[in-house]
ZAKOLMAR-965595 format. One record per residue: residue number from 1; residue in one letter; chain; x, y, z of N, C-alpha, C in turn. Coordinates in steps of 0.02 Angstrom, whole numbers, always signed. Atoms other than C-alpha are relative to their C-alpha. Example, Ala and Ser with C-alpha at 12.3 -4.5 7.8 and 13.67 -1.06 7.14 Angstrom:
% residues 2
@num->1 | residu->A | chaine->A | n.u->+45 | n.v->-59 | n.w->+0 | ca.u->+615 | ca.v->-225 | ca.w->+390 | c.u->+45 | c.v->+60 | c.w->+0
@num->2 | residu->S | chaine->A | n.u->-42 | n.v->-59 | n.w->-3 | ca.u->+684 | ca.v->-53 | ca.w->+357 | c.u->-39 | c.v->+55 | c.w->+37
END
This chain:
% residues 79
@num->1 | residu->M | chaine->A | n.u->+22 | n.v->-63 | n.w->+3 | ca.u->-1236 | ca.v->-576 | ca.w->+399 | c.u->+71 | c.v->+28 | c.w->-83
@num->2 | residu->K | chaine->A | n.u->-13 | n.v->-2 | n.w->+68 | ca.u->-1198 | ca.v->-508 | ca.w->+214 | c.u->+26 | c.v->+60 | c.w->+31
@num->3 | residu->R | chaine->A | n.u->-49 | n.v->-35 | n.w->-12 | ca.u->-1036 | ca.v->-410 | ca.w->+196 | c.u->-49 | c.v->+98 | c.w->-43
@num->4 | residu->S | chaine->A | n.u->+9 | n.v->-62 | n.w->+16 | ca.u->-1102 | ca.v->-208 | ca.w->+123 | c.u->+69 | c.v->+37 | c.w->-22
@num->5 | residu->G | chaine->A | n.u->-56 | n.v->-66 | n.w->-5 | ca.u->-1001 | ca.v->-84 | ca.w->+34 | c.u->+51 | c.v->-60 | c.w->-51
@num->6 | residu->W | chaine->A | n.u->-44 | n.v->+36 | n.w->+45 | ca.u->-848 | ca.v->-144 | ca.w->-69 | c.u->+41 | c.v->-62 | c.w->+13
@num->7 | residu->S | chaine->A | n.u->-39 | n.v->+47 | n.w->-23 | ca.u->-730 | ca.v->-285 | ca.w->-66 | c.u->+56 | c.v->+15 | c.w->-3
@num->8 | residu->S | chaine->A | n.u->-96 | n.v->-9 | n.w->-34 | ca.u->-526 | ca.v->-303 | ca.w->+18 | c.u->+10 | c.v->+27 | c.w->-105
@num->9 | residu->G | chaine->A | n.u->-45 | n.v->-29 | n.w->+46 | ca.u->-488 | ca.v->-313 | ca.w->-181 | c.u->-30 | c.v->+53 | c.w->-52
@num->10 | residu->R | chaine->A | n.u->+28 | n.v->-76 | n.w->+32 | ca.u->-617 | ca.v->-164 | ca.w->-254 | c.u->+56 | c.v->+59 | c.w->+39
@num->11 | residu->I | chaine->A | n.u->-47 | n.v->-35 | n.w->-23 | ca.u->-521 | ca.v->-79 | ca.w->-111 | c.u->+58 | c.v->+21 | c.w->-21
@num->12 | residu->A | chaine->A | n.u->-49 | n.v->-12 | n.w->+12 | ca.u->-364 | ca.v->-115 | ca.w->-153 | c.u->+33 | c.v->+16 | c.w->-66
@num->13 | residu->L | chaine->A | n.u->-11 | n.v->-40 | n.w->+63 | ca.u->-360 | ca.v->-64 | ca.w->-335 | c.u->-18 | c.v->+56 | c.w->+14
@num->14 | residu->A | chaine->A | n.u->+1 | n.v->-74 | n.w->-8 | ca.u->-420 | ca.v->+99 | ca.w->-276 | c.u->+51 | c.v->+37 | c.w->+18
@num->15 | residu->L | chaine->A | n.u->-54 | n.v->+3 | n.w->-34 | ca.u->-274 | ca.v->+100 | ca.w->-176 | c.u->+63 | c.v->+28 | c.w->-15
@num->16 | residu->Y | chaine->A | n.u->-42 | n.v->+5 | n.w->+26 | ca.u->-150 | ca.v->+52 | ca.w->-272 | c.u->+34 | c.v->+46 | c.w->-26
@num->17 | residu->P | chaine->A | n.u->-33 | n.v->-61 | n.w->+18 | ca.u->-93 | ca.v->+213 | ca.w->-363 | c.u->+51 | c.v->+29 | c.w->+64
@num->18 | residu->F | chaine->A | n.u->-55 | n.v->-60 | n.w->-61 | ca.u->-51 | ca.v->+288 | ca.w->-193 | c.u->+36 | c.v->-58 | c.w->+19
@num->19 | residu->A | chaine->A | n.u->-63 | n.v->+68 | n.w->-25 | ca.u->+19 | ca.v->+108 | ca.w->-123 | c.u->+76 | c.v->+24 | c.w->-38
@num->20 | residu->A | chaine->A | n.u->-64 | n.v->+8 | n.w->+44 | ca.u->+156 | ca.v->+111 | ca.w->-284 | c.u->+26 | c.v->+56 | c.w->+13
@num->21 | residu->G | chaine->A | n.u->-33 | n.v->-89 | n.w->+21 | ca.u->+185 | ca.v->+307 | ca.w->-280 | c.u->+48 | c.v->+11 | c.w->+76
@num->22 | residu->A | chaine->A | n.u->+12 | n.v->-4 | n.w->-62 | ca.u->+204 | ca.v->+291 | ca.w->-79 | c.u->+100 | c.v->-42 | c.w->+2
@num->23 | residu->A | chaine->A | n.u->-74 | n.v->+61 | n.w->-24 | ca.u->+328 | ca.v->+135 | ca.w->-87 | c.u->+70 | c.v->+23 | c.w->-55
@num->24 | residu->G | chaine->A | n.u->-68 | n.v->-46 | n.w->+43 | ca.u->+433 | ca.v->+220 | ca.w->-242 | c.u->+31 | c.v->+42 | c.w->+28
@num->25 | residu->V | chaine->A | n.u->-42 | n.v->-54 | n.w->-30 | ca.u->+477 | ca.v->+351 | ca.w->-149 | c.u->+41 | c.v->-21 | c.w->+55
@num->26 | residu->N | chaine->A | n.u->-23 | n.v->+37 | n.w->-60 | ca.u->+522 | ca.v->+246 | ca.w->+15 | c.u->+63 | c.v->-28 | c.w->+11
@num->27 | residu->V | chaine->A | n.u->-51 | n.v->+29 | n.w->+27 | ca.u->+626 | ca.v->+154 | ca.w->-93 | c.u->+80 | c.v->+45 | c.w->-12
@num->28 | residu->F | chaine->A | n.u->-24 | n.v->-46 | n.w->+26 | ca.u->+701 | ca.v->+292 | ca.w->-159 | c.u->+49 | c.v->+33 | c.w->+43
@num->29 | residu->F | chaine->A | n.u->-42 | n.v->-54 | n.w->-55 | ca.u->+756 | ca.v->+404 | ca.w->+8 | c.u->+35 | c.v->-68 | c.w->+22
@num->30 | residu->A | chaine->A | n.u->-67 | n.v->+36 | n.w->-61 | ca.u->+817 | ca.v->+212 | ca.w->+85 | c.u->+52 | c.v->+7 | c.w->-39
@num->31 | residu->S | chaine->A | n.u->-80 | n.v->+31 | n.w->+7 | ca.u->+947 | ca.v->+186 | ca.w->-49 | c.u->+52 | c.v->+105 | c.w->-4
@num->32 | residu->L | chaine->A | n.u->-22 | n.v->-78 | n.w->-28 | ca.u->+988 | ca.v->+386 | ca.w->-28 | c.u->+33 | c.v->-24 | c.w->+66
@num->33 | residu->I | chaine->A | n.u->-29 | n.v->-7 | n.w->-36 | ca.u->+1021 | ca.v->+338 | ca.w->+153 | c.u->+48 | c.v->-59 | c.w->-3
@num->34 | residu->G | chaine->A | n.u->-43 | n.v->+59 | n.w->+37 | ca.u->+1114 | ca.v->+183 | ca.w->+89 | c.u->+65 | c.v->+12 | c.w->-25
@num->35 | residu->S | chaine->A | n.u->-59 | n.v->-23 | n.w->+25 | ca.u->+1211 | ca.v->+287 | ca.w->+21 | c.u->+48 | c.v->+29 | c.w->+37
@num->36 | residu->W | chaine->A | n.u->-40 | n.v->-47 | n.w->-31 | ca.u->+1292 | ca.v->+372 | ca.w->+154 | c.u->+60 | c.v->-95 | c.w->+51
@num->37 | residu->I | chaine->A | n.u->-54 | n.v->+36 | n.w->+6 | ca.u->+1377 | ca.v->+180 | ca.w->+179 | c.u->+34 | c.v->-58 | c.w->-47
@num->38 | residu->G | chaine->A | n.u->-26 | n.v->+12 | n.w->+80 | ca.u->+1421 | ca.v->+158 | ca.w->+1 | c.u->-53 | c.v->-47 | c.w->-32
@num->39 | residu->L | chaine->A | n.u->+58 | n.v->+30 | n.w->+50 | ca.u->+1247 | ca.v->+71 | ca.w->-54 | c.u->-3 | c.v->+65 | c.w->-52
@num->40 | residu->P | chaine->A | n.u->+0 | n.v->-32 | n.w->+50 | ca.u->+1247 | ca.v->+125 | ca.w->-214 | c.u->-99 | c.v->+37 | c.w->-2
@num->41 | residu->V | chaine->A | n.u->+82 | n.v->+4 | n.w->+8 | ca.u->+1079 | ca.v->+244 | ca.w->-259 | c.u->-27 | c.v->-5 | c.w->-63
@num->42 | residu->L | chaine->A | n.u->+69 | n.v->+23 | n.w->+55 | ca.u->+938 | ca.v->+190 | ca.w->-365 | c.u->-14 | c.v->+46 | c.w->-48
@num->43 | residu->S | chaine->A | n.u->+19 | n.v->-64 | n.w->+40 | ca.u->+893 | ca.v->+276 | ca.w->-506 | c.u->-75 | c.v->+3 | c.w->-7
@num->44 | residu->T | chaine->A | n.u->+49 | n.v->+10 | n.w->-23 | ca.u->+722 | ca.v->+342 | ca.w->-502 | c.u->-69 | c.v->-51 | c.w->-60
@num->45 | residu->A | chaine->A | n.u->+10 | n.v->+49 | n.w->+21 | ca.u->+683 | ca.v->+208 | ca.w->-651 | c.u->-33 | c.v->-71 | c.w->+50
@num->46 | residu->A | chaine->A | n.u->+14 | n.v->+59 | n.w->-50 | ca.u->+715 | ca.v->+79 | ca.w->-518 | c.u->-45 | c.v->+2 | c.w->+39
@num->47 | residu->S | chaine->A | n.u->+52 | n.v->-24 | n.w->-68 | ca.u->+616 | ca.v->+150 | ca.w->-373 | c.u->-38 | c.v->+2 | c.w->-30
@num->48 | residu->T | chaine->A | n.u->+107 | n.v->+13 | n.w->+35 | ca.u->+446 | ca.v->+150 | ca.w->-486 | c.u->+5 | c.v->-58 | c.w->+9
@num->49 | residu->I | chaine->A | n.u->+11 | n.v->+84 | n.w->+15 | ca.u->+481 | ca.v->-28 | ca.w->-531 | c.u->-13 | c.v->-34 | c.w->+71
@num->50 | residu->A | chaine->A | n.u->+3 | n.v->+30 | n.w->-65 | ca.u->+527 | ca.v->-68 | ca.w->-362 | c.u->-87 | c.v->+11 | c.w->+57
@num->51 | residu->G | chaine->A | n.u->+78 | n.v->-7 | n.w->-15 | ca.u->+342 | ca.v->+34 | ca.w->-306 | c.u->-21 | c.v->-15 | c.w->-29
@num->52 | residu->C | chaine->A | n.u->+66 | n.v->+58 | n.w->+23 | ca.u->+247 | ca.v->-65 | ca.w->-420 | c.u->-2 | c.v->-53 | c.w->+29
@num->53 | residu->I | chaine->A | n.u->-2 | n.v->+119 | n.w->-43 | ca.u->+315 | ca.v->-241 | ca.w->-335 | c.u->-61 | c.v->+11 | c.w->+57
@num->54 | residu->L | chaine->A | n.u->+19 | n.v->+8 | n.w->-60 | ca.u->+295 | ca.v->-168 | ca.w->-181 | c.u->-65 | c.v->+58 | c.w->+8
@num->55 | residu->G | chaine->A | n.u->+66 | n.v->-37 | n.w->-3 | ca.u->+146 | ca.v->-72 | ca.w->-202 | c.u->-71 | c.v->-51 | c.w->+20
@num->56 | residu->V | chaine->A | n.u->+47 | n.v->+66 | n.w->-10 | ca.u->+42 | ca.v->-233 | ca.w->-216 | c.u->-20 | c.v->-16 | c.w->+35
@num->57 | residu->P | chaine->A | n.u->+41 | n.v->+11 | n.w->-81 | ca.u->+32 | ca.v->-299 | ca.w->-39 | c.u->+8 | c.v->+38 | c.w->+24
@num->58 | residu->A | chaine->A | n.u->+40 | n.v->-71 | n.w->-25 | ca.u->+37 | ca.v->-145 | ca.w->+25 | c.u->-73 | c.v->+32 | c.w->-1
@num->59 | residu->A | chaine->A | n.u->+53 | n.v->-11 | n.w->+20 | ca.u->-116 | ca.v->-98 | ca.w->-45 | c.u->-59 | c.v->-63 | c.w->+22
@num->60 | residu->L | chaine->A | n.u->+37 | n.v->+27 | n.w->-5 | ca.u->-188 | ca.v->-262 | ca.w->-13 | c.u->-26 | c.v->-10 | c.w->+71
@num->61 | residu->A | chaine->A | n.u->+2 | n.v->+3 | n.w->-66 | ca.u->-132 | ca.v->-276 | ca.w->+170 | c.u->-51 | c.v->+56 | c.w->+12
@num->62 | residu->F | chaine->A | n.u->+37 | n.v->-76 | n.w->-30 | ca.u->-201 | ca.v->-76 | ca.w->+200 | c.u->-94 | c.v->-49 | c.w->-37
@num->63 | residu->A | chaine->A | n.u->+54 | n.v->+0 | n.w->+21 | ca.u->-357 | ca.v->-143 | ca.w->+87 | c.u->-43 | c.v->-47 | c.w->+69
@num->64 | residu->R | chaine->A | n.u->+38 | n.v->+39 | n.w->-28 | ca.u->-412 | ca.v->-268 | ca.w->+217 | c.u->+3 | c.v->+8 | c.w->+72
@num->65 | residu->H | chaine->A | n.u->+4 | n.v->-10 | n.w->-51 | ca.u->-378 | ca.v->-175 | ca.w->+362 | c.u->-59 | c.v->+64 | c.w->+9
@num->66 | residu->I | chaine->A | n.u->+55 | n.v->-37 | n.w->+22 | ca.u->-486 | ca.v->-49 | ca.w->+275 | c.u->-70 | c.v->-18 | c.w->+26
@num->67 | residu->R | chaine->A | n.u->+52 | n.v->+15 | n.w->-11 | ca.u->-634 | ca.v->-168 | ca.w->+265 | c.u->-4 | c.v->-48 | c.w->+62
@num->68 | residu->H | chaine->A | n.u->+0 | n.v->+36 | n.w->-61 | ca.u->-602 | ca.v->-258 | ca.w->+439 | c.u->-24 | c.v->+68 | c.w->+39
@num->69 | residu->L | chaine->A | n.u->+15 | n.v->-59 | n.w->-44 | ca.u->-645 | ca.v->-63 | ca.w->+506 | c.u->-79 | c.v->+5 | c.w->-35
@num->70 | residu->M | chaine->A | n.u->+55 | n.v->+9 | n.w->+4 | ca.u->-784 | ca.v->-77 | ca.w->+395 | c.u->-42 | c.v->-16 | c.w->+25
@num->71 | residu->D | chaine->A | n.u->+49 | n.v->+58 | n.w->-64 | ca.u->-845 | ca.v->-222 | ca.w->+483 | c.u->-24 | c.v->+19 | c.w->+29
@num->72 | residu->L | chaine->A | n.u->+9 | n.v->-7 | n.w->-60 | ca.u->-835 | ca.v->-154 | ca.w->+631 | c.u->-75 | c.v->+53 | c.w->+1
@num->73 | residu->A | chaine->A | n.u->+59 | n.v->-77 | n.w->+1 | ca.u->-923 | ca.v->+19 | ca.w->+600 | c.u->-79 | c.v->-53 | c.w->-28
@num->74 | residu->D | chaine->A | n.u->+69 | n.v->+25 | n.w->+38 | ca.u->-1067 | ca.v->-118 | ca.w->+506 | c.u->-30 | c.v->-24 | c.w->+74
@num->75 | residu->S | chaine->A | n.u->+13 | n.v->+8 | n.w->-66 | ca.u->-1066 | ca.v->-211 | ca.w->+664 | c.u->-42 | c.v->+31 | c.w->+68
@num->76 | residu->E | chaine->A | n.u->+22 | n.v->-58 | n.w->-60 | ca.u->-1077 | ca.v->-72 | ca.w->+798 | c.u->-74 | c.v->+37 | c.w->-13
@num->77 | residu->D | chaine->A | n.u->+62 | n.v->-51 | n.w->+30 | ca.u->-1231 | ca.v->+20 | ca.w->+687 | c.u->-60 | c.v->-39 | c.w->-7
@num->78 | residu->S | chaine->A | n.u->+58 | n.v->+46 | n.w->-9 | ca.u->-1321 | ca.v->-143 | ca.w->+706 | c.u->-48 | c.v->-31 | c.w->+56
@num->79 | residu->R | chaine->A | n.u->+17 | n.v->+32 | n.w->-75 | ca.u->-1324 | ca.v->-173 | ca.w->+898 | c.u->-83 | c.v->+54 | c.w->+26
END
């Protein structure tokens, strides 16, 4: 059966800005929580860079999940 629709890579490219933004915010808030035990608070620039790096695997994982759900939906339609 041929897959229809977008590939996982294309979905990941579309989701990357959202994944990078969410990862950056989460890294910043995690550093704020870490400050309670004496760790330094990350700057917004450092949080943004970390978000851009962590956004790649997050977007890829979520894109694979979405592609899997799309394949499931297509297989149920063909029944």
